[in-house]
gemmi code that builds the backbone of each chain (N, CA, C; Angstrom):
import gemmi

chains = {
    "A": [
        ("MET", (133.016, 104.614, 98.987), (132.104, 104.347, 98.002), (132.073, 105.753, 97.466)),
        ("LYS", (131.738, 105.287, 96.361), (132.019, 106.818, 95.253), (131.169, 106.543, 93.929)),
        ("ARG", (130.375, 107.705, 93.835), (129.240, 108.029, 92.867), (129.884, 108.227, 91.739)),
        ("LEU", (129.840, 107.140, 90.383), (130.317, 107.231, 89.586), (129.174, 107.953, 88.340)),
        ("HIS", (128.360, 107.436, 88.328), (127.272, 107.891, 87.275), (125.832, 107.570, 87.395)),
        ("HIS", (125.008, 108.281, 86.761), (123.261, 107.505, 86.844), (123.025, 107.880, 85.538)),
        ("THR", (122.047, 106.731, 85.102), (121.127, 107.080, 84.246), (119.673, 107.221, 84.493)),
        ("GLU", (119.025, 106.887, 83.775), (117.601, 107.177, 84.167), (117.114, 106.731, 85.184)),
        ("ASP", (117.352, 105.180, 85.266), (116.873, 104.268, 86.314), (117.938, 103.650, 87.250)),
        ("THR", (119.430, 103.750, 87.210), (119.983, 103.443, 87.554), (121.298, 104.322, 88.244)),
        ("VAL", (121.796, 104.239, 89.653), (122.783, 105.226, 90.090), (124.216, 104.070, 90.249)),
        ("THR", (125.216, 104.614, 89.813), (126.788, 103.160, 90.009), (127.364, 103.944, 90.698)),
        ("PHE", (127.869, 103.343, 91.705), (128.930, 103.590, 93.095), (130.232, 102.921, 92.505)),
        ("GLN", (131.183, 103.441, 92.947), (132.392, 102.192, 92.599), (132.700, 101.975, 94.371)),
        ("ILE", (133.073, 100.504, 94.594), (133.232, 100.313, 95.975), (134.417, 99.378, 95.720)),
        ("ASN", (135.595, 99.332, 96.842), (136.536, 98.792, 97.031), (135.937, 97.333, 97.436)),
        ("ASP", (137.169, 96.354, 97.395), (136.720, 95.050, 97.818), (136.177, 95.007, 99.175)),
        ("GLY", (136.920, 95.717, 100.338), (136.597, 95.840, 101.826), (135.062, 96.114, 102.000)),
        ("GLU", (134.900, 97.217, 100.921), (133.375, 97.823, 100.783), (132.253, 96.760, 100.567)),
        ("ARG", (132.958, 95.965, 99.397), (131.841, 94.759, 98.843), (131.894, 94.175, 99.867)),
        ("GLU", (132.482, 93.661, 100.589), (132.597, 92.541, 101.749), (131.530, 93.052, 102.751)),
        ("LEU", (131.585, 93.881, 103.151), (130.913, 94.745, 104.296), (129.348, 94.647, 103.808)),
        ("LEU", (129.323, 95.298, 102.489), (127.858, 95.443, 101.881), (127.364, 94.156, 101.953)),
        ("HIS", (128.140, 92.920, 101.644), (127.451, 91.425, 101.752), (127.176, 90.923, 103.126)),
        ("PHE", (128.084, 91.194, 104.175), (127.777, 91.063, 105.532), (126.877, 91.637, 106.161)),
        ("VAL", (126.517, 93.027, 105.684), (125.361, 94.099, 106.643), (123.738, 93.475, 105.747)),
        ("LEU", (124.015, 93.482, 104.428), (122.946, 92.616, 103.780), (122.569, 91.713, 103.973)),
        ("ASN", (123.480, 90.434, 104.040), (123.103, 89.321, 104.465), (122.645, 88.671, 105.760)),
        ("SER", (122.521, 90.019, 106.769), (122.545, 89.779, 108.203), (120.711, 90.041, 107.876)),
        ("TYR", (120.517, 90.738, 107.085), (118.780, 91.027, 107.079), (117.929, 89.510, 107.116)),
        ("PRO", (116.992, 89.957, 108.039), (116.508, 90.693, 109.042), (117.031, 90.274, 110.288)),
        ("MET", (117.091, 91.222, 111.290), (117.913, 91.041, 112.594), (116.945, 91.605, 113.735)),
        ("SER", (116.146, 92.626, 113.426), (115.511, 93.167, 114.672), (114.632, 92.247, 115.245)),
        ("THR", (114.358, 92.342, 116.484), (113.184, 91.748, 117.376), (111.753, 92.468, 117.300)),
        ("ASP", (112.085, 93.569, 116.618), (110.792, 94.358, 116.688), (109.980, 94.632, 117.995)),
        ("VAL", (111.125, 94.037, 118.942), (110.303, 94.759, 120.259), (111.185, 96.222, 120.746)),
        ("TRP", (110.844, 97.319, 121.304), (111.683, 98.602, 121.311), (111.966, 98.570, 123.086)),
        ("PRO", (113.035, 98.816, 123.500), (113.023, 98.807, 124.915), (112.293, 99.930, 125.710)),
        ("ALA", (111.965, 99.624, 126.742), (111.155, 100.529, 127.177), (112.287, 102.016, 127.782)),
        ("THR", (111.371, 103.408, 127.493), (112.530, 104.317, 127.737), (111.313, 105.191, 129.002)),
        ("GLU", (112.112, 106.390, 128.809), (111.758, 107.225, 130.214), (109.924, 107.637, 129.824)),
        ("GLU", (110.386, 107.921, 128.416), (108.590, 108.756, 127.647), (107.832, 107.504, 127.807)),
        ("ASN", (107.983, 106.388, 127.365), (107.586, 105.100, 127.372), (107.773, 104.078, 127.790)),
        ("PRO", (107.343, 104.047, 129.517), (107.884, 102.934, 129.954), (107.322, 101.531, 129.767)),
        ("ASP", (106.032, 101.399, 128.972), (105.632, 100.230, 128.837), (105.328, 100.122, 127.978)),
        ("LYS", (106.271, 100.545, 126.944), (106.707, 100.669, 125.071), (105.376, 100.705, 124.662)),
        ("GLY", (104.107, 101.197, 125.063), (103.188, 101.728, 124.484), (102.292, 100.694, 124.109)),
        ("PRO", (100.831, 100.537, 124.004), (99.698, 100.071, 123.212), (100.393, 100.091, 121.378)),
        ("THR", (100.401, 98.912, 121.032), (100.527, 98.529, 119.525), (99.844, 98.583, 118.965)),
        ("GLY", (98.270, 98.853, 119.085), (97.370, 98.831, 118.267), (96.203, 98.098, 118.563)),
        ("PRO", (95.276, 97.759, 118.330), (94.169, 96.865, 118.618), (94.422, 95.541, 118.207)),
        ("ASP", (95.068, 95.289, 116.906), (95.240, 93.984, 116.931), (97.006, 93.570, 116.392)),
        ("PRO", (97.491, 93.921, 117.272), (99.307, 93.332, 117.208), (99.535, 92.139, 116.409)),
        ("ALA", (98.857, 91.361, 116.592), (99.072, 90.180, 115.772), (99.088, 90.333, 114.063)),
        ("LEU", (98.330, 91.010, 113.912), (97.853, 91.131, 112.453), (99.341, 92.169, 111.719)),
        ("LEU", (99.297, 93.136, 112.808), (100.731, 94.441, 112.245), (102.167, 93.325, 112.205)),
        ("LYS", (102.017, 92.454, 113.369), (102.862, 91.569, 113.228), (103.751, 90.864, 112.144)),
        ("SER", (102.267, 89.889, 111.872), (102.632, 89.329, 110.340), (102.688, 89.899, 109.167)),
        ("ALA", (101.913, 91.083, 109.096), (102.106, 92.046, 108.094), (104.148, 92.366, 107.709)),
        ("LEU", (104.222, 92.643, 108.821), (105.683, 93.161, 109.290), (106.558, 92.363, 108.714)),
        ("ALA", (106.243, 90.676, 109.228), (106.891, 89.572, 108.795), (107.057, 89.252, 107.362)),
        ("GLU", (106.256, 89.164, 106.449), (105.984, 89.018, 105.354), (106.563, 90.238, 104.117)),
        ("THR", (106.477, 91.290, 105.417), (107.367, 92.605, 104.022), (108.608, 92.117, 104.205)),
        ("LYS", (109.069, 91.561, 105.622), (110.809, 91.082, 105.559), (110.974, 90.122, 104.696)),
        ("GLN", (109.966, 89.249, 104.776), (110.345, 88.046, 103.911), (110.494, 88.730, 102.283)),
        ("ALA", (109.664, 89.681, 101.944), (109.735, 89.848, 100.562), (111.131, 90.575, 100.592)),
        ("HIS", (111.233, 91.453, 101.277), (112.956, 92.292, 101.347), (114.008, 91.508, 101.416)),
        ("ARG", (113.961, 90.092, 101.784), (114.812, 89.083, 102.047), (115.346, 88.357, 100.667)),
        ("ARG", (114.272, 88.152, 99.915), (114.397, 87.767, 98.349), (115.011, 88.953, 97.622)),
        ("LYS", (114.529, 90.055, 97.786), (115.098, 91.103, 97.169), (116.650, 91.484, 97.359)),
        ("VAL", (117.078, 91.358, 98.716), (118.326, 91.550, 98.744), (119.277, 90.184, 98.043)),
        ("ALA", (118.656, 88.846, 97.991), (119.471, 87.898, 97.485), (119.431, 88.428, 95.776)),
        ("GLU", (118.233, 88.638, 95.533), (118.128, 89.323, 94.087), (119.341, 90.384, 93.631)),
        ("PHE", (119.423, 91.420, 94.455), (120.193, 92.617, 94.283), (121.732, 91.875, 94.646)),
        ("LEU", (121.993, 91.396, 94.854), (123.378, 90.746, 95.669), (123.906, 89.925, 94.240)),
        ("GLY", (122.859, 89.293, 93.953), (123.253, 88.382, 92.890), (123.390, 88.798, 91.560)),
        ("SER", (122.375, 90.211, 91.222), (122.719, 90.964, 90.098), (124.064, 92.211, 90.079)),
        ("GLN", (124.761, 92.009, 91.043), (125.677, 93.041, 90.862), (127.031, 92.121, 90.369)),
        ("PRO", (127.831, 93.182, 89.527), (129.150, 92.253, 89.082), (130.139, 91.711, 90.096)),
        ("PRO", (130.249, 90.736, 89.324), (131.338, 90.066, 90.460), (132.936, 90.369, 90.605)),
        ("LEU", (133.335, 90.083, 91.818), (134.678, 90.702, 92.085), (135.560, 90.045, 91.279)),
        ("LYS", (136.456, 90.021, 90.417), (137.338, 88.991, 89.621), (138.740, 89.116, 90.606)),
        ("PRO", (139.686, 88.231, 90.394), (140.604, 87.782, 91.153), (141.766, 88.920, 90.688)),
        ("LYS", (142.078, 89.657, 92.075), (143.117, 90.532, 91.975), (142.521, 92.026, 91.802)),
        ("GLN", (141.014, 91.971, 91.985), (140.184, 93.069, 91.489), (140.193, 94.217, 92.744)),
        ("LYS", (140.409, 95.119, 92.541), (140.236, 95.814, 94.134), (138.982, 97.032, 93.900)),
        ("GLN", (138.495, 97.188, 92.789), (137.588, 97.869, 92.612), (136.237, 97.259, 91.910)),
        ("VAL", (135.069, 97.464, 92.576), (133.702, 97.088, 91.386), (132.771, 98.092, 91.636)),
        ("GLU", (131.776, 97.998, 90.480), (130.629, 98.743, 90.456), (129.706, 98.106, 91.485)),
        ("LEU", (128.877, 99.017, 91.583), (127.643, 98.650, 92.610), (126.659, 99.908, 91.796)),
        ("ARG", (125.500, 98.770, 91.536), (124.529, 99.598, 90.693), (123.397, 99.460, 91.308)),
        ("VAL", (122.774, 100.563, 91.808), (121.297, 100.763, 92.713), (120.180, 100.989, 91.671)),
        ("LYS", (119.458, 100.589, 91.569), (118.177, 101.074, 90.470), (117.262, 102.231, 91.228)),
        ("HIS", (116.801, 103.505, 90.661), (116.021, 104.271, 91.318), (114.887, 103.523, 92.316)),
        ("GLN", (114.214, 102.650, 91.817), (113.309, 101.892, 92.331), (113.529, 100.990, 93.795)),
        ("ASP", (114.724, 100.792, 93.827), (115.384, 99.778, 94.858), (115.842, 100.593, 96.067)),
        ("MET", (115.400, 102.106, 95.629), (116.706, 102.630, 96.987), (115.917, 102.802, 98.090)),
        ("GLU", (114.352, 102.804, 98.039), (113.749, 103.006, 99.471), (113.410, 101.421, 100.228)),
        ("TRP", (113.799, 100.163, 99.553), (113.688, 98.985, 100.233), (114.996, 98.980, 100.651)),
        ("LEU", (115.969, 99.269, 100.105), (117.279, 98.967, 100.847), (117.454, 99.865, 101.895)),
        ("LEU", (116.999, 101.253, 101.724), (117.245, 102.045, 102.766), (116.416, 101.401, 104.189)),
        ("GLN", (115.430, 101.042, 103.967), (114.574, 100.224, 104.802), (115.628, 98.875, 105.431)),
        ("VAL", (115.970, 98.338, 104.705), (116.884, 96.983, 105.131), (118.215, 97.464, 105.728)),
        ("ALA", (118.942, 98.374, 105.699), (119.934, 98.946, 105.826), (119.644, 99.733, 107.445)),
        ("ASN", (118.795, 99.886, 107.434), (118.024, 100.493, 108.594), (117.473, 99.766, 109.806)),
        ("GLU", (117.003, 98.265, 109.193), (116.692, 97.454, 109.881), (117.726, 96.786, 110.282)),
        ("VAL", (118.916, 96.350, 109.646), (120.258, 96.201, 110.195), (120.867, 96.894, 111.304)),
        ("ARG", (120.671, 97.922, 110.925), (121.590, 98.936, 111.978), (120.433, 98.825, 113.456)),
        ("VAL", (119.468, 99.271, 113.461), (118.661, 98.975, 114.297), (119.024, 97.751, 115.337)),
        ("GLY", (118.597, 96.666, 114.535), (119.077, 95.224, 115.005), (120.369, 94.859, 115.868)),
        ("ALA", (121.127, 95.596, 115.179), (122.740, 95.534, 115.718), (122.761, 96.119, 116.699)),
        ("TRP", (121.968, 97.205, 116.948), (121.948, 98.219, 118.192), (121.413, 97.182, 119.472)),
        ("TYR", (120.801, 96.792, 118.936), (119.311, 95.935, 119.866), (120.272, 94.921, 120.458)),
        ("ALA", (120.759, 94.110, 119.608), (121.853, 92.786, 119.885), (123.064, 93.230, 121.068)),
        ("MET", (123.287, 94.616, 120.582), (124.289, 95.203, 121.343), (123.980, 95.592, 122.530)),
        ("GLY", (122.669, 95.339, 123.360), (122.218, 95.773, 124.592), (121.866, 97.527, 123.996)),
        ("CYS", (121.596, 97.961, 123.047), (120.934, 99.245, 123.043), (121.812, 100.524, 123.726)),
        ("PRO", (122.798, 100.249, 123.360), (124.057, 101.523, 123.981), (123.802, 102.791, 123.582)),
        ("GLU", (124.187, 103.693, 124.086), (123.484, 105.396, 123.834), (124.875, 105.938, 123.544)),
        ("GLU", (126.173, 104.971, 123.751), (127.305, 105.839, 123.476), (127.594, 106.247, 121.793)),
        ("GLU", (128.680, 107.173, 121.276), (128.434, 107.140, 120.272), (129.688, 105.896, 119.360)),
        ("ALA", (129.958, 105.428, 118.080), (130.476, 104.502, 117.960), (131.869, 104.510, 118.458)),
        ("SER", (132.533, 105.390, 118.350), (134.212, 105.691, 118.713), (134.399, 105.298, 120.476)),
        ("GLU", (133.537, 105.716, 121.257), (133.252, 105.146, 122.134), (132.795, 103.640, 122.313)),
        ("LEU", (132.297, 103.231, 121.793), (131.789, 101.945, 121.714), (132.763, 101.043, 121.524)),
        ("ALA", (133.566, 101.614, 120.175), (135.087, 100.818, 120.007), (135.891, 100.745, 120.840)),
        ("ALA", (135.964, 101.596, 122.111), (136.829, 101.682, 123.049), (136.543, 100.844, 124.257)),
        ("ARG", (135.556, 100.258, 124.095), (134.741, 99.110, 125.145), (135.477, 97.883, 125.036)),
        ("PRO", (136.105, 97.673, 126.314), (136.621, 96.070, 125.951), (135.997, 95.003, 125.581)),
        ("ASP", (134.746, 95.153, 126.046), (133.745, 94.381, 125.834), (132.842, 94.203, 124.471)),
        ("VAL", (133.375, 94.799, 123.426), (132.542, 95.649, 122.184), (132.238, 94.653, 121.326)),
        ("ASP", (131.249, 94.230, 120.864), (130.885, 93.182, 120.068), (130.965, 94.043, 118.634)),
        ("TYR", (132.387, 93.634, 118.063), (132.770, 94.303, 116.839), (131.847, 93.849, 115.530)),
        ("ASP", (131.290, 92.525, 115.572), (130.047, 92.369, 114.260), (129.063, 93.469, 114.388)),
        ("ASN", (128.453, 93.552, 115.583), (127.552, 94.135, 115.196), (127.462, 95.454, 115.435)),
        ("LEU", (128.621, 95.917, 115.946), (129.274, 97.466, 115.654), (129.856, 97.831, 113.967)),
        ("LEU", (130.325, 96.875, 113.346), (130.284, 96.686, 112.201), (129.320, 97.124, 111.194)),
        ("ARG", (128.326, 96.003, 111.542), (126.692, 96.073, 111.017), (126.175, 97.304, 111.175)),
        ("MET", (126.378, 98.153, 112.130), (125.730, 99.577, 112.606), (126.612, 100.368, 111.716)),
        ("GLU", (127.781, 100.651, 111.815), (128.292, 101.414, 111.170), (128.513, 101.466, 109.707)),
        ("PHE", (128.596, 100.537, 108.988), (128.242, 100.450, 107.377), (126.660, 100.118, 107.058)),
        ("ALA", (125.895, 100.376, 108.016), (124.478, 100.316, 107.780), (124.116, 101.763, 107.654)),
        ("LEU", (125.052, 102.478, 108.588), (124.767, 103.749, 108.485), (125.321, 104.514, 107.250)),
        ("LEU", (126.544, 104.185, 106.689), (127.284, 104.770, 105.688), (126.757, 104.378, 104.669)),
        ("LEU", (125.732, 103.258, 104.062), (125.014, 103.125, 103.620), (123.752, 103.700, 103.022)),
        ("GLN", (123.067, 104.112, 104.365), (121.925, 104.944, 104.629), (122.180, 106.098, 104.323)),
        ("CYS", (123.523, 106.944, 104.498), (123.786, 108.306, 104.117), (124.001, 108.356, 102.829)),
        ("VAL", (124.483, 107.321, 102.197), (124.677, 107.129, 100.766), (123.546, 107.450, 100.211)),
        ("LEU", (122.682, 106.619, 100.403), (121.205, 106.436, 99.722), (120.413, 107.860, 100.086)),
        ("LEU", (120.106, 108.266, 101.316), (119.899, 109.374, 101.586), (120.213, 110.642, 100.603)),
        ("ASP", (121.533, 110.868, 100.805), (122.169, 111.771, 100.009), (121.734, 112.000, 98.159)),
        ("GLU", (121.644, 110.658, 97.831), (121.624, 110.254, 96.576), (120.128, 111.007, 96.224)),
        ("GLN", (119.105, 110.726, 97.117), (117.722, 111.202, 96.769), (117.310, 112.505, 97.590)),
        ("GLY", (118.967, 113.231, 97.890), (118.875, 114.739, 97.872), (118.011, 114.985, 99.327)),
        ("ALA", (118.452, 113.989, 100.402), (117.478, 114.252, 101.822), (118.313, 114.826, 102.557)),
        ("SER", (119.619, 114.833, 102.630), (120.369, 115.201, 103.336), (121.570, 116.970, 103.021)),
    ],
    "B": [
        ("MET", (40.054, 118.727, 80.624), (41.242, 117.969, 81.469), (40.868, 117.239, 82.552)),
        ("PRO", (41.252, 115.947, 82.576), (40.908, 114.857, 83.583), (41.783, 115.400, 84.715)),
        ("GLU", (40.829, 115.296, 85.897), (41.468, 115.362, 87.665), (42.816, 114.559, 87.784)),
        ("THR", (44.011, 115.142, 88.733), (45.001, 114.767, 88.611), (44.615, 113.064, 89.712)),
        ("GLU", (45.069, 112.181, 88.929), (44.499, 110.795, 90.113), (45.477, 110.404, 91.112)),
        ("THR", (45.389, 109.974, 92.113), (46.286, 109.464, 93.080), (47.165, 108.421, 92.200)),
        ("PRO", (48.435, 108.409, 91.943), (49.338, 107.094, 91.559), (49.336, 106.136, 92.766)),
        ("LEU", (49.265, 105.284, 92.095), (49.168, 103.425, 92.759), (50.275, 103.697, 93.710)),
        ("LEU", (51.246, 104.084, 93.078), (52.772, 104.050, 93.519), (53.264, 105.273, 94.192)),
        ("LEU", (53.550, 104.972, 95.328), (54.269, 106.366, 96.193), (55.530, 106.215, 96.089)),
        ("PRO", (56.470, 107.204, 96.039), (57.737, 107.223, 96.258), (57.891, 106.907, 97.657)),
        ("GLU", (58.828, 105.949, 97.916), (59.483, 105.957, 99.256), (60.287, 106.929, 99.540)),
        ("ILE", (59.331, 107.022, 101.071), (60.353, 108.057, 102.033), (61.282, 107.750, 103.065)),
        ("HIS", (62.444, 107.757, 103.005), (63.298, 107.321, 104.209), (63.500, 108.380, 105.129)),
        ("GLU", (63.334, 108.266, 106.415), (63.608, 109.107, 107.347), (65.269, 109.145, 107.530)),
        ("GLU", (65.665, 110.362, 107.013), (67.149, 110.474, 107.568), (67.247, 110.772, 109.058)),
        ("THR", (68.385, 109.627, 109.360), (68.726, 109.550, 110.620), (70.181, 109.927, 110.702)),
        ("SER", (71.228, 110.084, 109.816), (72.172, 110.738, 110.130), (73.041, 111.125, 108.682)),
        ("THR", (73.851, 112.136, 108.872), (74.423, 112.829, 107.787), (75.997, 112.204, 107.821)),
        ("LYS", (76.296, 111.818, 108.958), (77.609, 111.405, 108.914), (78.004, 110.373, 108.409)),
        ("SER", (79.125, 110.028, 107.858), (79.861, 108.504, 107.296), (80.245, 107.499, 108.503)),
        ("LYS", (80.147, 106.461, 107.933), (80.503, 105.450, 108.383), (82.190, 105.883, 109.232)),
        ("ASP", (83.030, 106.013, 108.331), (84.382, 106.806, 108.608), (84.056, 107.958, 110.424)),
        ("ALA", (83.297, 108.749, 109.707), (83.411, 110.002, 111.060), (82.917, 109.370, 112.509)),
        ("GLN", (82.202, 108.121, 112.201), (81.410, 107.266, 113.101), (82.437, 106.864, 113.986)),
        ("ALA", (83.537, 106.078, 113.263), (84.258, 105.040, 113.731), (85.343, 105.918, 114.497)),
        ("PRO", (85.781, 104.775, 115.639), (86.789, 105.821, 116.554), (88.247, 106.154, 115.990)),
        ("ALA", (88.676, 107.118, 116.353), (89.688, 107.622, 115.435), (91.193, 107.060, 116.583)),
        ("PHE", (92.013, 106.966, 115.611), (93.375, 105.976, 116.568), (94.335, 107.172, 116.372)),
        ("LEU", (95.259, 107.190, 117.160), (96.396, 107.867, 116.919), (97.467, 107.254, 116.528)),
        ("VAL", (98.472, 107.802, 115.939), (99.605, 107.235, 115.488), (100.827, 107.937, 116.027)),
        ("ILE", (101.584, 107.417, 117.028), (102.455, 108.119, 117.604), (103.971, 107.228, 117.437)),
        ("VAL", (104.828, 108.097, 117.271), (106.277, 107.936, 116.819), (107.269, 108.123, 118.005)),
        ("TRP", (107.818, 107.487, 118.203), (108.634, 107.790, 119.954), (110.086, 107.527, 119.359)),
        ("ASN", (110.476, 108.744, 120.303), (112.294, 109.143, 120.157), (113.110, 107.754, 120.577)),
        ("ASP", (114.308, 107.501, 120.198), (115.086, 106.217, 119.958), (116.391, 107.086, 119.746)),
        ("PRO", (117.358, 106.104, 120.493), (118.691, 106.670, 120.319), (119.391, 106.295, 119.019)),
        ("VAL", (119.020, 105.657, 117.981), (119.539, 105.139, 117.245), (118.898, 105.605, 115.810)),
        ("ASN", (118.316, 106.203, 115.469), (117.771, 106.536, 114.235), (118.063, 107.758, 114.195)),
        ("THR", (118.719, 108.118, 113.035), (119.340, 109.627, 112.684), (117.777, 110.556, 112.298)),
        ("MET", (118.399, 111.586, 112.904), (117.636, 112.972, 112.379), (116.927, 112.954, 111.201)),
        ("VAL", (118.063, 112.811, 110.050), (117.755, 112.789, 108.441), (117.194, 111.831, 108.134)),
        ("PHE", (117.227, 110.670, 109.032), (116.640, 109.494, 108.127), (114.889, 109.220, 108.470)),
        ("VAL", (114.638, 109.939, 110.082), (113.474, 110.052, 110.582), (112.471, 111.080, 109.614)),
        ("THR", (113.126, 112.416, 109.354), (112.649, 113.013, 108.317), (112.158, 112.437, 106.958)),
        ("HIS", (113.176, 111.638, 106.384), (112.976, 111.264, 105.205), (111.885, 110.461, 105.404)),
        ("VAL", (112.009, 109.748, 106.216), (110.763, 108.400, 106.480), (109.135, 109.405, 106.446)),
        ("PHE", (109.269, 110.489, 107.301), (107.933, 111.068, 107.460), (107.612, 111.819, 106.050)),
        ("GLN", (108.668, 112.029, 105.310), (108.208, 113.015, 103.998), (107.629, 111.590, 102.941)),
        ("LYS", (108.311, 110.696, 103.166), (107.784, 109.473, 102.311), (106.506, 108.660, 102.209)),
        ("VAL", (106.470, 108.528, 104.016), (105.126, 108.069, 103.892), (103.854, 108.459, 103.846)),
        ("PHE", (104.341, 109.994, 104.737), (103.294, 110.729, 104.725), (102.998, 111.915, 103.770)),
        ("GLY", (103.732, 112.097, 102.729), (103.991, 113.298, 101.890), (103.988, 114.317, 102.090)),
        ("TRP", (104.422, 114.558, 103.217), (105.049, 115.750, 104.087), (106.016, 116.694, 103.003)),
        ("ASN", (106.372, 118.095, 103.313), (107.249, 118.552, 102.762), (108.256, 118.795, 103.906)),
        ("LYS", (109.361, 119.106, 103.526), (110.883, 118.710, 104.340), (110.246, 119.556, 105.662)),
        ("LYS", (109.581, 120.833, 105.452), (109.986, 121.794, 106.764), (108.852, 120.822, 107.826)),
        ("LYS", (107.582, 120.530, 107.178), (106.810, 119.443, 108.174), (107.465, 118.378, 108.774)),
        ("ALA", (108.083, 117.806, 107.885), (108.697, 116.258, 108.525), (109.916, 116.601, 109.381)),
        ("GLU", (110.280, 118.136, 109.228), (111.342, 118.254, 110.502), (110.709, 118.804, 111.550)),
        ("ILE", (109.428, 119.416, 111.237), (109.012, 119.685, 112.352), (108.582, 118.400, 113.586)),
        ("HIS", (107.609, 118.007, 112.710), (107.488, 116.384, 113.909), (108.632, 115.729, 114.032)),
        ("MET", (109.886, 115.590, 113.220), (111.187, 114.955, 113.735), (111.493, 115.401, 114.862)),
        ("LEU", (111.935, 116.721, 115.215), (112.294, 117.433, 116.088), (111.673, 117.569, 117.220)),
        ("GLU", (110.405, 117.438, 117.125), (108.786, 116.834, 118.346), (109.522, 115.422, 118.815)),
        ("VAL", (109.870, 114.941, 118.240), (109.990, 113.559, 118.174), (111.280, 113.607, 119.317)),
        ("HIS", (112.400, 114.248, 118.501), (113.706, 114.536, 119.469), (113.741, 115.063, 120.671)),
        ("GLN", (112.915, 116.114, 120.876), (112.727, 116.917, 121.917), (112.135, 116.508, 123.155)),
        ("ASN", (110.675, 116.204, 122.654), (109.750, 116.111, 123.411), (109.504, 114.432, 123.850)),
        ("GLY", (110.076, 113.837, 123.062), (110.109, 112.167, 123.207), (109.263, 111.489, 122.495)),
        ("LYS", (108.375, 111.922, 121.677), (107.031, 111.758, 120.742), (106.611, 112.806, 120.238)),
        ("SER", (105.662, 112.008, 118.959), (105.135, 113.067, 118.382), (103.789, 112.241, 117.365)),
        ("VAL", (102.800, 112.831, 117.531), (101.263, 112.455, 117.367), (101.512, 112.589, 115.569)),
        ("VAL", (101.872, 111.650, 114.641), (102.108, 111.940, 113.536), (100.800, 111.715, 112.685)),
        ("ALA", (99.897, 111.136, 113.000), (98.257, 111.252, 112.281), (97.257, 110.496, 113.076)),
        ("ARG", (96.124, 110.865, 112.895), (94.708, 111.206, 113.588), (93.955, 109.921, 112.411)),
        ("GLU", (93.430, 109.140, 112.706), (92.801, 107.998, 111.246), (91.961, 107.079, 112.093)),
        ("SER", (91.237, 106.706, 111.199), (90.708, 105.264, 111.235), (91.604, 104.396, 111.661)),
        ("GLN", (91.066, 103.346, 112.406), (91.957, 102.079, 112.601), (92.689, 101.224, 111.242)),
        ("GLU", (92.300, 101.067, 110.311), (92.568, 100.665, 109.505), (93.815, 101.365, 108.817)),
        ("ARG", (93.378, 102.649, 108.479), (94.407, 103.726, 107.910), (95.704, 103.850, 109.174)),
        ("ALA", (95.156, 103.749, 110.302), (96.098, 103.870, 111.365), (97.032, 102.879, 111.167)),
        ("GLU", (96.641, 101.497, 111.084), (97.460, 100.266, 111.225), (98.194, 100.383, 109.835)),
        ("ALA", (97.852, 101.068, 108.723), (98.484, 101.175, 107.621), (99.910, 101.791, 107.684)),
        ("TYR", (99.738, 102.661, 108.397), (100.762, 103.839, 108.692), (101.627, 103.417, 109.758)),
        ("VAL", (100.925, 102.534, 110.723), (101.953, 102.186, 111.576), (103.305, 100.795, 111.003)),
        ("HIS", (101.940, 100.114, 109.805), (102.945, 98.881, 109.028), (104.118, 99.632, 108.074)),
        ("GLN", (103.891, 101.059, 107.828), (104.881, 101.693, 106.892), (105.726, 102.174, 107.698)),
        ("LEU", (105.645, 102.452, 108.856), (106.672, 103.332, 109.628), (107.475, 102.021, 110.291)),
        ("GLN", (106.906, 100.982, 110.698), (107.804, 100.132, 111.281), (108.400, 98.994, 110.330)),
        ("ALA", (108.239, 99.188, 108.947), (109.162, 98.631, 107.794), (110.131, 99.634, 107.644)),
        ("TYR", (110.109, 100.699, 108.246), (111.467, 101.838, 108.111), (112.498, 101.417, 109.658)),
        ("SER", (111.520, 100.530, 110.405), (112.525, 100.132, 111.840), (112.286, 101.791, 112.527)),
        ("LEU", (111.249, 102.509, 112.617), (110.707, 103.360, 113.702), (110.290, 103.150, 114.773)),
        ("HIS", (110.078, 103.509, 115.770), (109.363, 103.129, 116.931), (108.355, 103.698, 116.936)),
        ("VAL", (106.722, 103.129, 116.500), (105.697, 103.653, 116.381), (104.674, 102.482, 117.115)),
        ("THR", (103.720, 103.205, 117.685), (102.612, 102.683, 118.086), (101.232, 103.311, 117.874)),
        ("MET", (99.987, 102.855, 118.273), (98.744, 103.420, 117.934), (97.879, 103.419, 118.845)),
        ("GLU", (97.164, 104.069, 119.322), (96.294, 103.978, 120.299), (94.950, 105.065, 120.340)),
        ("PRO", (93.625, 104.553, 120.463), (92.621, 105.163, 120.317), (92.386, 106.806, 120.850)),
        ("ASP", (91.930, 107.611, 120.084), (92.187, 109.013, 120.413), (90.620, 108.990, 121.779)),
        ("LYS", (91.080, 109.432, 122.944), (90.039, 109.720, 123.871), (89.338, 110.739, 123.766)),
    ],
}
model = gemmi.Model(1)
for chain_id, residues in chains.items():
    chain = gemmi.Chain(chain_id)
    for i, (resn, *xyz) in enumerate(residues, 1):
        res = gemmi.Residue()
        res.name, res.seqid = resn, gemmi.SeqId(i, " ")
        for name, pos in zip(("N", "CA", "C"), xyz):
            atom = gemmi.Atom()
            atom.name, atom.element = name, gemmi.Element(name[0])
            atom.pos, atom.b_iso = gemmi.Position(*pos), 0.0
            res.add_atom(atom)
        chain.add_residue(res)
    model.add_chain(chain)
structure = gemmi.Structure()
structure.add_model(model)
structure.setup_entities()
């Protein structure tokens, strides 16, 4: 994924056919988190989620529904990959950066949760005989996308 | 000159019972972000900057507190505002809870 140029409202990247396929795979996985965090040493009971957890849960579900619609619009608005074409542009509006970051991270966290919340690095996970490659791919490509978007915003 | 007459309508006098606003009397809630092994430090710093409008330095201090101590209290607010922060942080998939400030 290579940054080509940017205008006042859009950043254009160049992605290859494999990255395009992974982008669709990751974004179409959204939403996948269970919104439940595993208990940790510091927070064994997962902590109270506030006086009205149902309200927060429904607000989050609404946000995710809206993001899901945006994902479909975003992917549908991208230039198509023509036969035998190996490179294609990916156009991201500045105003889309933040929700795209939320979507990418949600898929990353969801894939991690689906894999049983492992603490190992990706390279160690890949070496495990029982590795769930689909979710490992989701985690790693979502991380790549996240890094590109954060870098574009000057965060790193 | 005529003498000053007692007016028929006197201004109403209300006894002031409290100067505190409704918000100040409402119980405060703490918004707590918990450590997790999946969200990256750069991402968490970015989220704190976006959600709270903090500069990078302050965001990094809270991010490091989460990373090193397992949690950080990122806000002390009324229930409504605390819920709004929890919602925003959850949208970024951070592990966040809120509880009354005792």
